[in-house]
N, C-alpha and C positions, 0 to 999 in steps of 0.2 A: 647570353641575354641580353638585350637593348639596353641602354637607360632609362628609356620611356615605360617598357614591360617591366621593369625592375623596380621604378616609379610606383607605376600600378598593383605589382604584386603586394610591396609594401605599405600601401596604403590600404589595401586589403585587409593585410593583416591588422594595420593598426585601427581598422574599423570592426575588423572582430574582435582585438580586445576591446574596446567600448559597446560592444552590442550583449544586450542582457539577452541569454541563451539557459534554458533550464538544462535538466543533467542528461535526458533523452529526450529522443526526435519525436517518438508521441506523445509529448506533452501536451496539456492541453491550456497550460496557463497563457495569456497576453502577456505581450513584449512589457508593455506598461504597468504591468502587475509584480514585477518583478527588479523594481527600484530595491528592496531588503536583500533579494537575494545577492544585488550585485554585490553590495556594503558586506556582505556576511555569504561570500562563498562556500561548497562544500568543503573544499580543503581544509577549511579553519573551525570547522563546526566542531572538531574533538580537540581543537586548539586550548591552551591551558585558560586564555579568556575568556572562552564561552563555552567550553562543553560541561560545567558546574551546571550550566542553565538549560545545555541542548540535550545530555546523554539519556537521561531518562524518559524522555520522549520517543527518540532514537531507540533506546535499550524494549521500548516496549513493542516497536516497530519491525526489531530481529526477530523478536518474539513470535511475532503473528508471521513474520514469514517462515521458520523456523515450525511451527506446528504445520501449518499450513502444508508443508514442503515433506514435512515426513508423514502427510494424511495421503497426499497424491503419490510419493514412493508407495506407502502400502497399499494402495488404490493400482497401481501400475503392477506391483510384484503380484496379487493377484489377477489381475488380468492377465498377464505374462506368463503363469501354473508355479511361480516360485511357492505362494504359500496355497494351501488347500484353503478348503473354507472356514473353517474352525476357528484356524490361525489368526486368517485374514478378520475375521468378527471378532473377535477377544481382541483383536490391536486394533480398531476399527473404535468399538463402540464409544467407550470410555473417551478418547481423545477426543474425537467429534463433540460428545458433550461438554465438554472443556472448554473445548476451544470456539464454538456454539456462545457460551456463556459469554465469553472473554471478550470477544467479539462487539456482540450486543452491547456489555458493560464499559467499554472504551468508546462506541461510538457515542451510547447516550454521557456521556461527563463532555465529550466534546460537541455533539448538537445542544447540550441544555449549557453549558459552560463556558468551554473556551472559545468555539467560533463567534458567539454572540459578543465575548469580550475581546476577541481580537479584530470583530468587522466596528465594534463602539471606540478601536485603536484608530483603526485605518479604514475609515468607511468607501475607500477606491479600491478597497480588494473584498467589496461583498459580491462580487460575481462569481471571483472565483473560490468564497466559500460557499456560494449558491451548487456548486457544480461539486464540491467537496457532499455537499449536504445531501443532493440526487443519487449520490452514490453509494452513500449510505442507504438509503432506502430501495434502491435496488441491489446493494448487499444482502441486507440485514432481509428480503424478500427470499434472497438465495439461502438464507442461513437458515430460517424458516421449513425450507423445503429440505434441506440438508438436514434440521431434524426430524423431520417427517421421517424421512428416505433412515435413519438412523434409530427411529422408533420403531419399524418395522424390520429393522434387521435387527431388531433386539427381541424382536416374537416370532421371528421366522424360527421352524425348525428343521429344514432343511434345506440344502444347498438352492440358492436362487438367483442364478447368473442374473436377470434379466434386471433383475434388484441393484444389483451390483455393477451394472452398466448404468444403470440410470445414475446410482451413486457416485459414480464416475463422470459422469458426464457432469453432474453438480459442480464436483472438486475441480475440473478444470476449468468451469464457468467461475468459480469462486476468486480462483487460482488468477487468471488472465486478469477479472478485475480489482483484483489486490496489486499486482503488480503497478499498474497505473493510479490506482488512487493512492496507495503509500508514498509512491515516488512524489505525485503532484503535492501531496499534501505537506509533506516532507519540503521541498522547494516553496512552499507559501508559509509555512507555520515556521520551521529552522530557526529562518532568519528574523522571525518576531522575538521566538522567544531569548534566540542570544543577544539580539540589541537591546532590546526592553532593562529599563533603570531597576527596577523592582528586585 
């Protein structure tokens, strides 16, 4: 490698060190919203200095991801013939009810309490929180659909493959949205929690 090429690659590396980039390539967060993320990157979120302020929120998100993954695995299992109708039905019914309830509660607390507070603290992040708020609207609509489908599952007397397919499609949509939403939310929110003085 020539000295000029080496200088150029070193300059690129230096620029990368100072560029703001979220944890995943599909992030919808603008670079200028990541000034706190740059001060408190993910490798410090669980450090002794910050974990007592960040771990509660991250634990909730871990549990959301786990519940969603289990639901999708059960649905996949039925689709592939691993579960019969009775087992599929008994595994899903209570889990979906609990998951939908907990997600609605979590979104309510964020929309009515945390997000407005964070916007007051950092008005320049309002557009980012508006994205998260729109996610909640879309996600809540999907959860309502999931609940209706689950209620139909509870009333079903015999195997209903069409209903199971519809439910599976909704679960996949919820999974895709949650993957995007939770990571964007963490990149925006966790540095606020970790860096605030209270």
